[in-house]
MOPAC internal coordinates of N, CA, C and O (Angstrom, degrees):
PM7 1SCF
backbone

  N    0.0000 0     0.00 0     0.00 0    0    0    0
  C    1.4439 1     0.00 0     0.00 0    1    0    0
  C    1.5239 1   111.39 1     0.00 0    2    1    0
  O    1.2310 1   121.27 1   150.27 1    3    2    1
  N    1.3230 1   115.18 1   -29.73 1    3    2    1
  C    1.4578 1   119.84 1   179.92 1    5    3    2
  C    1.5308 1   110.74 1   -57.60 1    6    5    3
  O    1.2310 1   120.56 1   134.47 1    7    6    5
  N    1.3121 1   116.53 1   -45.53 1    7    6    5
  C    1.4526 1   121.08 1  -179.33 1    9    7    6
  C    1.5228 1   112.72 1   -65.47 1   10    9    7
  O    1.2310 1   120.55 1   141.16 1   11   10    9
  N    1.3163 1   116.56 1   -38.84 1   11   10    9
  C    1.4623 1   121.15 1   179.19 1   13   11   10
  C    1.5260 1   111.03 1   -63.14 1   14   13   11
  O    1.2310 1   120.38 1   132.64 1   15   14   13
  N    1.3236 1   116.89 1   -47.36 1   15   14   13
  C    1.4640 1   121.22 1   179.64 1   17   15   14
  C    1.5191 1   110.49 1   -63.37 1   18   17   15
  O    1.2310 1   120.71 1   140.77 1   19   18   17
  N    1.3159 1   116.26 1   -39.23 1   19   18   17
  C    1.4690 1   120.51 1  -179.64 1   21   19   18
  C    1.5265 1   111.88 1   -64.56 1   22   21   19
  O    1.2310 1   120.06 1   136.87 1   23   22   21
  N    1.3174 1   117.49 1   -43.13 1   23   22   21
  C    1.4644 1   121.42 1   179.43 1   25   23   22
  C    1.5259 1   110.63 1   -64.68 1   26   25   23
  O    1.2310 1   120.51 1   136.04 1   27   26   25
  N    1.3162 1   116.64 1   -43.96 1   27   26   25
  C    1.4706 1   120.01 1   179.69 1   29   27   26
  C    1.5235 1   110.51 1   -62.88 1   30   29   27
  O    1.2310 1   120.37 1   132.77 1   31   30   29
  N    1.3318 1   116.89 1   -47.23 1   31   30   29
  C    1.4606 1   121.09 1  -176.70 1   33   31   30
  C    1.5295 1   111.53 1   -64.79 1   34   33   31
  O    1.2310 1   120.16 1   137.18 1   35   34   33
  N    1.3237 1   117.30 1   -42.82 1   35   34   33
  C    1.4692 1   120.09 1  -178.83 1   37   35   34
  C    1.5179 1   112.10 1   -64.79 1   38   37   35
  O    1.2310 1   120.28 1   152.28 1   39   38   37
  N    1.3314 1   117.07 1   -27.72 1   39   38   37
  C    1.4557 1   119.32 1   179.22 1   41   39   38
  C    1.5265 1   112.06 1   -78.43 1   42   41   39
  O    1.2310 1   120.01 1   163.47 1   43   42   41
  N    1.3284 1   117.59 1   -16.53 1   43   42   41
  C    1.4581 1   121.60 1  -177.22 1   45   43   42
  C    1.5268 1   113.89 1   -93.44 1   46   45   43
  O    1.2310 1   119.83 1   149.53 1   47   46   45
  N    1.3168 1   117.93 1   -30.47 1   47   46   45
  C    1.4647 1   121.59 1  -168.20 1   49   47   46
  C    1.5263 1   112.80 1   -94.53 1   50   49   47
  O    1.2310 1   121.50 1   -15.16 1   51   50   49
  N    1.3500 1   114.73 1   164.84 1   51   50   49
  C    1.4615 1   121.35 1   176.08 1   53   51   50
  C    1.5265 1   111.94 1   -84.47 1   54   53   51
  O    1.2310 1   120.33 1   154.76 1   55   54   53
  N    1.3316 1   116.97 1   -25.24 1   55   54   53
  C    1.4681 1   122.24 1  -178.27 1   57   55   54
  C    1.5303 1   109.77 1  -119.30 1   58   57   55
  O    1.2310 1   120.09 1  -102.92 1   59   58   57
  N    1.3334 1   117.44 1    77.08 1   59   58   57
  C    1.4727 1   119.41 1  -177.07 1   61   59   58
  C    1.5198 1   113.65 1   -65.18 1   62   61   59
  O    1.2310 1   120.13 1   159.83 1   63   62   61
  N    1.3241 1   117.36 1   -20.17 1   63   62   61
  C    1.4712 1   119.40 1   179.13 1   65   63   62
  C    1.5223 1   111.81 1   -71.62 1   66   65   63
  O    1.2310 1   119.65 1   163.11 1   67   66   65
  N    1.3295 1   118.28 1   -16.89 1   67   66   65
  C    1.4631 1   122.05 1   179.69 1   69   67   66
  C    1.5215 1   113.15 1   -92.37 1   70   69   67
  O    1.2310 1   119.82 1  -179.48 1   71   70   69
  N    1.3184 1   117.95 1     0.52 1   71   70   69
  C    1.4667 1   121.20 1  -179.84 1   73   71   70
  C    1.5264 1   109.06 1   -78.00 1   74   73   71
  O    1.2310 1   120.84 1   -54.65 1   75   74   73
  N    1.3304 1   116.00 1   125.35 1   75   74   73
  C    1.4620 1   121.83 1   178.30 1   77   75   74
  C    1.5241 1   107.70 1  -128.55 1   78   77   75
  O    1.2310 1   120.66 1   -54.00 1   79   78   77
  N    1.3229 1   116.35 1   126.00 1   79   78   77
  C    1.4565 1   121.41 1   179.45 1   81   79   78
  C    1.5225 1   107.90 1  -121.92 1   82   81   79
  O    1.2310 1   120.94 1   -53.73 1   83   82   81
  N    1.3309 1   115.81 1   126.27 1   83   82   81
  C    1.4592 1   121.03 1   176.60 1   85   83   82
  C    1.5192 1   108.16 1  -122.08 1   86   85   83
  O    1.2310 1   121.45 1   -25.08 1   87   86   85
  N    1.3178 1   114.84 1   154.92 1   87   86   85
  C    1.4539 1   120.70 1  -177.63 1   89   87   86
  C    1.5179 1   108.61 1  -130.88 1   90   89   87
  O    1.2310 1   120.69 1   -53.48 1   91   90   89
  N    1.3326 1   116.28 1   126.52 1   91   90   89
  C    1.4640 1   121.81 1   179.40 1   93   91   90
  C    1.5133 1   108.29 1  -126.03 1   94   93   91
  O    1.2310 1   120.55 1   -32.34 1   95   94   93
  N    1.3213 1   116.55 1   147.66 1   95   94   93
  C    1.4601 1   120.28 1   179.93 1   97   95   94
  C    1.5213 1   110.31 1  -130.85 1   98   97   95
  O    1.2310 1   121.29 1   -45.45 1   99   98   97
  N    1.3184 1   115.14 1   134.55 1   99   98   97
  C    1.4573 1   119.90 1   174.30 1  101   99   98
  C    1.5227 1   109.31 1  -157.13 1  102  101   99
  O    1.2310 1   120.66 1   -45.86 1  103  102  101
  N    1.3016 1   116.34 1   134.14 1  103  102  101
  C    1.4620 1   123.77 1   177.59 1  105  103  102
  C    1.5241 1   113.38 1    54.35 1  106  105  103
  O    1.2310 1   119.98 1  -139.68 1  107  106  105
  N    1.3154 1   117.64 1    40.32 1  107  106  105
  C    1.4546 1   121.56 1   177.81 1  109  107  106
  C    1.5140 1   114.76 1    77.23 1  110  109  107
  O    1.2310 1   119.84 1  -173.08 1  111  110  109
  N    1.3256 1   117.91 1     6.92 1  111  110  109
  C    1.4639 1   122.37 1   178.74 1  113  111  110
  C    1.5251 1   108.24 1  -114.72 1  114  113  111
  O    1.2310 1   120.86 1   -53.30 1  115  114  113
  N    1.3165 1   115.97 1   126.70 1  115  114  113
  C    1.4574 1   121.19 1   177.62 1  117  115  114
  C    1.5293 1   107.67 1  -101.60 1  118  117  115
  O    1.2310 1   120.65 1   -56.72 1  119  118  117
  N    1.3307 1   116.37 1   123.28 1  119  118  117
  C    1.4574 1   121.74 1   179.37 1  121  119  118
  C    1.5273 1   107.80 1  -106.58 1  122  121  119
  O    1.2310 1   121.14 1   -60.60 1  123  122  121
  N    1.3250 1   115.42 1   119.40 1  123  122  121
  C    1.4630 1   121.85 1   177.40 1  125  123  122
  C    1.5229 1   106.62 1  -103.09 1  126  125  123
  O    1.2310 1   120.82 1   -63.84 1  127  126  125
  N    1.3287 1   116.03 1   116.16 1  127  126  125
  C    1.4670 1   121.34 1  -178.91 1  129  127  126
  C    1.5217 1   109.35 1  -101.55 1  130  129  127
  O    1.2310 1   121.18 1   -52.49 1  131  130  129
  N    1.3228 1   115.34 1   127.51 1  131  130  129
  C    1.4640 1   121.97 1  -179.86 1  133  131  130
  C    1.5179 1   108.68 1  -112.84 1  134  133  131
  O    1.2310 1   120.89 1   -56.91 1  135  134  133
  N    1.3291 1   115.91 1   123.09 1  135  134  133
  C    1.4651 1   121.51 1   177.31 1  137  135  134
  C    1.5225 1   108.08 1  -118.58 1  138  137  135
  O    1.2310 1   121.20 1   -47.02 1  139  138  137
  N    1.3337 1   115.31 1   132.98 1  139  138  137
  C    1.4633 1   121.34 1   178.27 1  141  139  138
  C    1.5180 1   108.64 1  -131.75 1  142  141  139
  O    1.2310 1   120.89 1   -10.90 1  143  142  141
  N    1.3309 1   115.91 1   169.10 1  143  142  141
  C    1.4610 1   120.96 1   176.92 1  145  143  142
  C    1.5305 1   108.98 1   -63.94 1  146  145  143
  O    1.2310 1   120.09 1   -31.43 1  147  146  145
  N    1.3282 1   117.43 1   148.57 1  147  146  145
  C    1.4743 1   120.19 1  -179.75 1  149  147  146
  C    1.5273 1   113.61 1   -55.98 1  150  149  147
  O    1.2310 1   120.08 1   147.11 1  151  150  149
  N    1.3270 1   117.44 1   -32.89 1  151  150  149
  C    1.4661 1   120.92 1   179.17 1  153  151  150
  C    1.5331 1   112.14 1   -67.98 1  154  153  151
  O    1.2310 1   120.56 1   152.95 1  155  154  153
  N    1.3196 1   116.54 1   -27.05 1  155  154  153
  C    1.4589 1   121.48 1  -176.18 1  157  155  154
  C    1.5222 1   113.54 1   -94.37 1  158  157  155
  O    1.2310 1   119.92 1   179.46 1  159  158  157
  N    1.3109 1   117.76 1    -0.54 1  159  158  157
  C    1.4579 1   120.87 1  -175.88 1  161  159  158
  C    1.5363 1   111.53 1   -59.14 1  162  161  159
  O    1.2310 1   120.18 1   136.57 1  163  162  161
  N    1.3138 1   117.25 1   -43.43 1  163  162  161
  C    1.4579 1   120.75 1  -179.46 1  165  163  162
  C    1.5183 1   112.94 1   -64.80 1  166  165  163
  O    1.2310 1   120.32 1   148.31 1  167  166  165
  N    1.3150 1   117.00 1   -31.69 1  167  166  165
  C    1.4641 1   120.89 1  -179.99 1  169  167  166
  C    1.5182 1   111.52 1   -71.84 1  170  169  167
  O    1.2310 1   120.26 1   147.88 1  171  170  169
  N    1.3171 1   117.12 1   -32.12 1  171  170  169
  C    1.4596 1   120.82 1   179.81 1  173  171  170
  C    1.5259 1   110.62 1   -80.54 1  174  173  171
  O    1.2310 1   120.19 1   146.59 1  175  174  173
  N    1.3223 1   117.24 1   -33.41 1  175  174  173
  C    1.4622 1   120.22 1  -179.45 1  177  175  174
  C    1.5258 1   110.69 1   -82.65 1  178  177  175
  O    1.2310 1   120.03 1   136.01 1  179  178  177
  N    1.3162 1   117.56 1   -43.99 1  179  178  177
  C    1.4587 1   121.20 1   179.27 1  181  179  178
  C    1.5141 1   112.46 1    80.17 1  182  181  179
  O    1.2310 1   120.79 1    -7.73 1  183  182  181
  N    1.3162 1   116.09 1   172.27 1  183  182  181
  C    1.4643 1   120.82 1   179.36 1  185  183  182
  C    1.5203 1   109.26 1   -67.44 1  186  185  183
  O    1.2310 1   121.32 1   -53.49 1  187  186  185
  N    1.3124 1   115.08 1   126.51 1  187  186  185
  C    1.4601 1   123.66 1  -179.83 1  189  187  186
  C    1.5279 1   111.83 1    56.12 1  190  189  187
  O    1.2310 1   120.16 1  -153.97 1  191  190  189
  N    1.3352 1   117.31 1    26.03 1  191  190  189
  C    1.4587 1   121.61 1   175.57 1  193  191  190
  C    1.5140 1   114.94 1    75.51 1  194  193  191
  O    1.2310 1   120.11 1  -161.59 1  195  194  193
  N    1.3171 1   117.40 1    18.41 1  195  194  193
  C    1.4672 1   120.45 1  -175.90 1  197  195  194
  C    1.5183 1   113.08 1   -65.53 1  198  197  195
  O    1.2310 1   119.90 1   138.51 1  199  198  197
  N    1.3263 1   117.80 1   -41.49 1  199  198  197
  C    1.4673 1   119.87 1  -178.27 1  201  199  198
  C    1.5278 1   110.13 1   -71.19 1  202  201  199
  O    1.2310 1   120.20 1   139.64 1  203  202  201
  N    1.3298 1   117.21 1   -40.36 1  203  202  201
  C    1.4591 1   120.44 1   177.18 1  205  203  202
  C    1.5252 1   110.09 1   -60.90 1  206  205  203
  O    1.2310 1   120.37 1   137.99 1  207  206  205
  N    1.3088 1   116.90 1   -42.01 1  207  206  205
  C    1.4599 1   120.80 1   178.90 1  209  207  206
  C    1.5266 1   110.30 1   -65.03 1  210  209  207
  O    1.2310 1   120.20 1   141.12 1  211  210  209
  N    1.3347 1   117.23 1   -38.88 1  211  210  209
  C    1.4620 1   121.02 1   179.11 1  213  211  210
  C    1.5292 1   110.99 1   -65.74 1  214  213  211
  O    1.2310 1   120.26 1   140.06 1  215  214  213
  N    1.3244 1   117.10 1   -39.94 1  215  214  213
  C    1.4684 1   120.58 1   177.44 1  217  215  214
  C    1.5201 1   109.49 1   -61.38 1  218  217  215
  O    1.2310 1   120.59 1   133.99 1  219  218  217
  N    1.3198 1   116.47 1   -46.01 1  219  218  217
  C    1.4703 1   120.51 1   179.34 1  221  219  218
  C    1.5226 1   111.47 1   -62.82 1  222  221  219
  O    1.2310 1   120.17 1   142.41 1  223  222  221
  N    1.3211 1   117.28 1   -37.59 1  223  222  221
  C    1.4693 1   121.31 1   179.42 1  225  223  222
  C    1.5209 1   111.12 1   -66.27 1  226  225  223
  O    1.2310 1   120.28 1   137.03 1  227  226  225
  N    1.3295 1   117.08 1   -42.97 1  227  226  225
  C    1.4665 1   120.99 1   179.05 1  229  227  226
  C    1.5275 1   110.41 1   -64.04 1  230  229  227
  O    1.2310 1   120.12 1   137.13 1  231  230  229
  N    1.3193 1   117.37 1   -42.87 1  231  230  229
  C    1.4670 1   120.78 1   179.20 1  233  231  230
  C    1.5234 1   110.35 1   -64.78 1  234  233  231
  O    1.2310 1   120.53 1   138.58 1  235  234  233
  N    1.3191 1   116.59 1   -41.42 1  235  234  233
  C    1.4701 1   120.24 1   178.70 1  237  235  234
  C    1.5271 1   110.69 1   -62.58 1  238  237  235
  O    1.2310 1   120.33 1   137.56 1  239  238  237
  N    1.3263 1   116.97 1   -42.44 1  239  238  237
  C    1.4629 1   120.77 1   179.04 1  241  239  238
  C    1.5214 1   111.28 1   -65.61 1  242  241  239
  O    1.2310 1   120.39 1   140.54 1  243  242  241
  N    1.3285 1   116.86 1   -39.46 1  243  242  241
  C    1.4643 1   120.76 1  -179.59 1  245  243  242
  C    1.5241 1   111.85 1   -69.09 1  246  245  243
  O    1.2310 1   120.31 1   153.29 1  247  246  245
  N    1.3201 1   117.01 1   -26.71 1  247  246  245
  C    1.4630 1   120.36 1  -177.16 1  249  247  246
  C    1.5223 1   112.34 1  -100.98 1  250  249  247
  O    1.2310 1   119.89 1  -169.39 1  251  250  249
  N    1.3074 1   117.82 1    10.61 1  251  250  249
  C    1.4630 1   120.12 1  -175.11 1  253  251  250
  C    1.5267 1   113.00 1   -64.58 1  254  253  251
  O    1.2310 1   120.03 1   156.96 1  255  254  253
  N    1.3271 1   117.56 1   -23.04 1  255  254  253
  C    1.4597 1   119.52 1   179.83 1  257  255  254
  C    1.5236 1   111.89 1   -78.87 1  258  257  255
  O    1.2310 1   120.33 1   157.32 1  259  258  257
  N    1.3349 1   116.98 1   -22.68 1  259  258  257
  C    1.4592 1   120.51 1  -179.71 1  261  259  258
  C    1.5135 1   111.36 1   -82.64 1  262  261  259
  O    1.2310 1   120.97 1   -15.73 1  263  262  261
  N    1.3101 1   115.75 1   164.27 1  263  262  261
  C    1.4581 1   120.96 1  -179.34 1  265  263  262
  C    1.5234 1   112.54 1   -97.30 1  266  265  263
  O    1.2310 1   120.52 1   176.31 1  267  266  265
  N    1.3230 1   116.61 1    -3.69 1  267  266  265
  C    1.4602 1   120.00 1  -178.72 1  269  267  266
  C    1.5183 1   110.25 1   -92.97 1  270  269  267
  O    1.2310 1   120.99 1   -35.94 1  271  270  269
  N    1.3092 1   115.71 1   144.06 1  271  270  269
  C    1.4578 1   120.99 1   175.62 1  273  271  270
  C    1.5227 1   108.07 1   -82.16 1  274  273  271
  O    1.2310 1   120.59 1   -42.95 1  275  274  273
  N    1.3233 1   116.47 1   137.05 1  275  274  273
  C    1.4636 1   120.73 1  -179.47 1  277  275  274
  C    1.5258 1   108.70 1  -118.49 1  278  277  275
  O    1.2310 1   121.14 1   -50.22 1  279  278  277
  N    1.3375 1   115.43 1   129.78 1  279  278  277
  C    1.4553 1   122.47 1  -179.81 1  281  279  278
  C    1.5224 1   107.63 1  -118.86 1  282  281  279
  O    1.2310 1   120.28 1   -46.43 1  283  282  281
  N    1.3385 1   117.08 1   133.57 1  283  282  281
  C    1.4618 1   121.68 1   177.88 1  285  283  282
  C    1.5223 1   108.09 1  -107.83 1  286  285  283
  O    1.2310 1   120.21 1   -60.29 1  287  286  285
  N    1.3208 1   117.19 1   119.71 1  287  286  285
  C    1.4533 1   123.50 1   176.52 1  289  287  286
  C    1.5252 1   109.13 1  -109.23 1  290  289  287
  O    1.2310 1   120.71 1   -47.74 1  291  290  289
  N    1.3210 1   116.24 1   132.26 1  291  290  289
  C    1.4608 1   120.98 1   177.45 1  293  291  290
  C    1.5149 1   107.09 1  -105.34 1  294  293  291
  O    1.2310 1   120.73 1   -63.52 1  295  294  293
  N    1.3281 1   116.21 1   116.48 1  295  294  293
  C    1.4630 1   122.37 1  -175.86 1  297  295  294
  C    1.5089 1   110.15 1  -116.72 1  298  297  295
  O    1.2310 1   121.22 1   -22.69 1  299  298  297
  N    1.3335 1   115.28 1   157.31 1  299  298  297
  C    1.4492 1   119.93 1   178.78 1  301  299  298
  C    1.4976 1   111.31 1   -97.92 1  302  301  299
  O    1.2310 1   120.10 1   180.00 1  303  302  301

């Protein structure tokens, strides 16, 4: 999932070199943290959070075969 989030985020932002994606797992929950440059935060979140919701939906669909819950956090 880390790679999927990274590809999506890099295609959205103006500074793809500042995109950092980390993946942590605990108690059957995988947390994917996405960090972007402050200037690109609005592009990743989108109007009323539509792009952020779409990213989460794509990740959820891609992980539907697995038994672990995946959470995408967008951090500054």
